[in-house]
C-alpha positions as CSV (number, residue, x, y, z in Angstrom):
1,M,143.8,159.5,88.8
2,D,141.6,159.9,85.8
3,I,142.3,158.4,82.4
4,A,143.3,161.7,80.7
5,T,146.0,162.2,83.3
6,M,147.3,158.7,82.9
7,D,147.3,159.0,79.1
8,R,149.4,162.2,79.4
9,Q,151.8,160.5,81.8
10,T,152.1,157.5,79.5
11,R,152.8,159.8,76.5
12,A,155.5,161.5,78.5
13,I,157.1,158.2,79.5
14,I,157.0,157.0,75.8
15,G,158.6,160.2,74.6
16,S,161.3,160.0,77.2
17,T,162.0,156.3,76.2
18,I,162.3,157.2,72.5
19,G,164.7,160.0,73.3
20,R,166.8,157.7,75.6
21,D,166.9,155.0,73.0
22,F,168.1,157.5,70.4
23,Q,170.8,158.7,72.7
24,W,172.0,155.1,73.3
25,V,172.1,154.4,69.6
26,T,174.2,157.6,69.0
27,F,176.4,156.8,72.0
28,T,177.0,153.3,70.8
29,G,178.0,154.6,67.3
30,V,180.3,157.3,68.7
31,L,182.0,154.9,71.1
32,S,182.5,152.2,68.4
33,N,183.9,154.9,66.0
34,L,186.3,156.0,68.7
35,V,187.4,152.4,69.3
36,T,188.0,151.8,65.6
37,L,189.8,155.1,65.3
38,Y,192.1,154.1,68.0
39,I,192.7,150.7,66.4
40,I,193.4,152.3,63.1
41,S,195.8,154.9,64.6
42,Q,197.8,152.0,66.2
43,G,198.5,150.6,62.8
44,T,196.5,147.4,62.8
45,E,197.2,144.5,60.5
46,A,193.5,143.3,60.8
47,L,192.2,145.3,57.9
48,L,189.3,143.1,57.0
49,A,188.0,142.7,60.6
50,T,188.4,146.4,61.3
51,S,186.6,147.2,58.1
52,A,183.8,144.9,59.0
53,L,183.5,146.7,62.4
54,V,183.4,150.1,60.7
55,I,180.8,149.1,58.1
56,S,178.6,147.2,60.6
57,T,178.7,150.2,63.0
58,A,177.7,152.6,60.2
59,I,174.8,150.3,59.1
60,F,173.6,149.8,62.7
61,V,173.7,153.6,63.5
62,F,172.1,154.4,60.1
63,L,169.2,152.0,60.6
64,A,168.6,152.3,64.3
65,G,169.1,156.1,64.4
66,N,166.7,156.7,61.5
67,N,164.2,154.3,63.0
68,Q,164.3,156.2,66.3
69,M,163.8,159.5,64.5
70,D,160.8,158.0,62.6
71,Q,159.4,156.7,65.9
72,F,159.7,160.1,67.4
73,K,158.0,161.7,64.4
74,N,155.2,159.2,64.7
75,W,154.9,160.0,68.4
76,I,154.5,163.7,67.6
77,A,151.9,162.9,64.9
78,D,149.9,161.1,67.5
79,M,149.7,164.1,69.9
80,D,146.2,165.1,71.1
81,E,144.8,168.5,70.5
82,Q,146.0,169.9,73.9
83,D,149.6,168.8,73.3
84,A,149.6,169.8,69.6
85,A,148.3,173.3,70.5
86,S,151.1,173.9,73.0
87,H,154.3,175.7,72.1
88,S,156.3,172.5,72.3
89,G,153.7,170.7,70.2
90,Q,153.8,173.4,67.5
91,F,157.6,173.4,67.5
92,A,157.7,169.6,67.3
93,K,155.3,169.4,64.4
94,A,157.4,171.9,62.4
95,A,160.6,170.0,63.1
96,P,162.7,169.3,59.9
97,F,163.0,165.5,60.5
98,G,164.2,164.9,56.9
99,F,167.1,167.3,57.3
100,W,168.0,165.9,60.7
101,K,168.0,162.4,59.4
102,A,170.2,163.4,56.5
103,I,172.7,165.2,58.6
104,Y,172.8,162.4,61.2
105,S,173.3,159.8,58.5
106,L,175.9,161.9,56.6
107,C,178.0,162.4,59.8
108,F,178.3,158.7,60.5
109,I,178.8,157.8,56.9
110,A,181.6,160.4,56.6
111,V,183.3,158.9,59.6
112,A,183.0,155.4,58.2
113,L,184.3,156.4,54.8
114,S,187.3,158.3,56.3
115,Q,188.1,155.3,58.5
116,L,187.9,152.9,55.5
117,Y,190.1,155.3,53.6
118,E,192.7,155.3,56.4
119,L,192.6,151.5,56.4
120,W,192.9,150.8,52.7
121,G,194.2,154.1,51.3
C-alpha cells in the first residue's frame, strides 16, 4: 500500500473518531439530562446536589461538544486538494460551524436553565 492511500485511510479513521466522540459527548449530555429530569419530576429534596449535576452536565457538554466541533473544523481545514475538491469537501468547507455551535450550546443551556427553574422556582 502506498503512502497516499495510507494517508487517506488515516484521515478517514480520524474523521470517524471525531464524529464518534462528538456523538458520545451528546449522548452523555442527553442521558444525564434525562436522569436529572426524572429526579426533578420525582420531587427530590436534594436541590443542591441535583443543581450541581445539572450545572456540571451543561458545562461538560458545552466544553466537550464545542471542542469536538472545533476539532472537526480543523480536520476539514487540513484536507488535501483532492478531498477539498470533492463534493463532500466543498460542502464541509462551507459548513456553518459557528451557527451549529451556537444552536448546540443553546439547546443544552436551555435544558439546564429549565431544570434549575423547576428545582428552585
